[in-house]
C-alpha positions as CSV (number, residue, x, y, z in Angstrom):
1,M,-42.8,102.6,160.6
2,V,-40.4,99.7,161.1
3,K,-37.3,99.6,163.5
4,R,-34.1,100.4,161.8
5,D,-32.5,97.1,162.4
6,A,-35.8,95.3,161.1
7,V,-35.5,97.2,157.8
8,F,-32.2,95.9,157.2
9,D,-33.4,92.3,158.0
10,I,-36.3,92.8,155.6
11,A,-34.0,94.1,152.8
12,A,-31.6,91.2,153.4
13,F,-34.3,88.6,153.4
14,Q,-35.9,89.9,150.2
15,T,-32.5,90.4,148.5
16,E,-31.6,86.7,149.3
17,K,-35.2,85.6,147.8
18,L,-34.8,87.6,144.7
19,Y,-31.1,86.6,143.9
20,A,-30.6,83.5,145.6
21,G,-27.6,82.4,143.3
22,S,-25.6,85.5,143.9
23,S,-22.2,85.4,145.4
24,S,-22.8,88.3,147.9
25,F,-24.6,91.6,148.4
26,R,-23.8,95.0,150.0
27,I,-26.0,97.0,152.1
28,T,-25.1,100.6,153.0
29,L,-25.4,100.6,156.9
30,N,-24.9,103.9,157.9
31,G,-27.5,105.4,155.6
32,K,-25.2,107.8,154.1
33,N,-23.5,108.1,150.8
34,K,-19.7,108.6,150.1
35,K,-20.0,112.3,150.6
36,G,-21.7,111.9,154.0
37,K,-25.2,113.0,152.8
38,E,-28.2,111.1,154.2
39,L,-29.7,108.7,151.8
40,K,-33.3,108.9,151.2
41,N,-33.6,105.2,150.3
42,L,-31.6,102.0,151.3
43,P,-29.6,100.9,148.2
44,V,-28.4,97.2,147.9
45,T,-25.8,96.0,145.5
46,V,-26.0,92.3,144.5
47,Y,-22.8,90.7,143.1
48,G,-23.6,87.8,140.7
49,Q,-20.3,86.1,140.5
50,D,-17.4,86.1,143.0
51,G,-14.8,88.3,142.2
52,R,-16.7,90.0,139.4
53,F,-17.8,93.5,140.4
54,S,-19.2,94.3,137.1
55,E,-22.1,91.8,137.0
56,R,-24.2,93.5,139.8
57,N,-27.9,93.9,140.3
58,L,-29.1,97.2,142.0
59,L,-32.0,97.2,144.5
60,T,-33.5,100.0,146.2
61,F,-35.6,99.8,149.5
62,D,-37.6,102.3,151.6
63,K,-35.5,103.0,154.5
64,Y,-38.5,103.3,157.0
65,S,-40.8,100.3,155.9
66,G,-38.4,98.0,154.0
67,K,-40.6,98.0,150.8
68,L,-38.8,97.2,147.6
69,L,-38.9,100.3,145.4
70,A,-36.7,99.3,142.6
71,N,-35.1,96.3,141.0
72,K,-32.5,96.8,138.4
73,P,-31.0,93.3,137.3
74,H,-27.8,93.4,135.5
75,H,-29.2,92.5,132.0
76,K,-31.4,95.5,132.1
77,L,-28.8,98.0,132.7
78,K,-28.0,100.5,130.0
79,A,-24.5,100.0,128.1
80,A,-23.1,103.0,129.8
81,E,-24.1,101.6,133.2
82,K,-22.5,98.1,132.5
83,Y,-19.3,100.0,131.1
84,A,-19.2,102.0,134.4
85,N,-19.6,98.9,136.6
86,A,-16.8,97.1,134.6
87,N,-14.3,99.8,135.5
88,Y,-12.8,98.1,138.5
89,D,-12.7,94.6,136.9
90,V,-11.0,95.9,133.6
91,H,-8.2,97.7,135.6
92,T,-7.6,94.6,137.7
93,G,-7.7,92.1,135.0
94,S,-10.5,90.2,136.7
95,Y,-12.8,91.0,133.8
96,F,-11.1,88.4,131.8
97,G,-10.6,85.8,134.4
98,L,-7.4,84.2,135.5
99,F,-5.9,84.7,132.1
100,G,-6.6,88.5,132.2
101,K,-5.0,88.8,135.7
102,I,-2.0,87.1,134.4
103,I,-1.7,89.3,131.3
104,W,-2.3,92.5,133.6
105,F,0.4,91.3,136.0
106,I,2.9,91.0,133.1
107,A,2.0,94.3,131.7
108,G,2.5,95.8,135.1
109,L,5.9,94.4,135.4
110,I,6.9,95.6,132.0
111,C,5.6,99.1,132.7
112,T,7.3,99.3,136.0
113,S,10.5,98.1,134.6
114,L,10.6,100.8,131.8
115,P,11.9,103.6,134.0
116,V,14.7,101.4,135.3
117,T,15.8,100.2,132.1
118,G,15.7,103.6,130.7
119,F,17.8,104.9,133.3
120,L,20.3,102.2,132.8
121,V,20.5,102.9,129.1
122,W,21.0,106.6,129.8
123,W,23.6,105.8,132.3
124,G,25.5,103.4,129.9
125,K,25.5,106.1,127.1
126,R,26.8,108.8,129.5
127,K,29.7,106.5,130.6
128,K,30.7,105.9,126.9
129,Q,30.5,109.6,126.1
130,G,32.7,110.3,129.0
131,K,35.6,107.9,127.8
132,K,35.6,109.5,124.2
133,I,36.4,113.0,125.5
């Protein structure tokens, strides 16, 4: 059994060795999932491009020895997994690059202006109806 800190070092070293051209990677340091349950293994997520969360590779290490248990590169993921990974990028517009971010920003401005313009149209019609009576 290897010390806990050494396991993280081993996992980081192996991840950098396998995916040298990646932009970043994330290791769960506390050993727990989002619900607070203890993880059986040490998951590592490797991001291929900076600012693109959809292109990720998934590694799994043994949390006691640091041995690589599974390596799931992005190109070997199923279509449903790729779709689920792209969720954040699609919602922020980064999936389509800078052009997508600009389009998402304009669409967001239009959507947030609709209640205001709707209120102004309603208020204008209400004023006109008041004058006729």
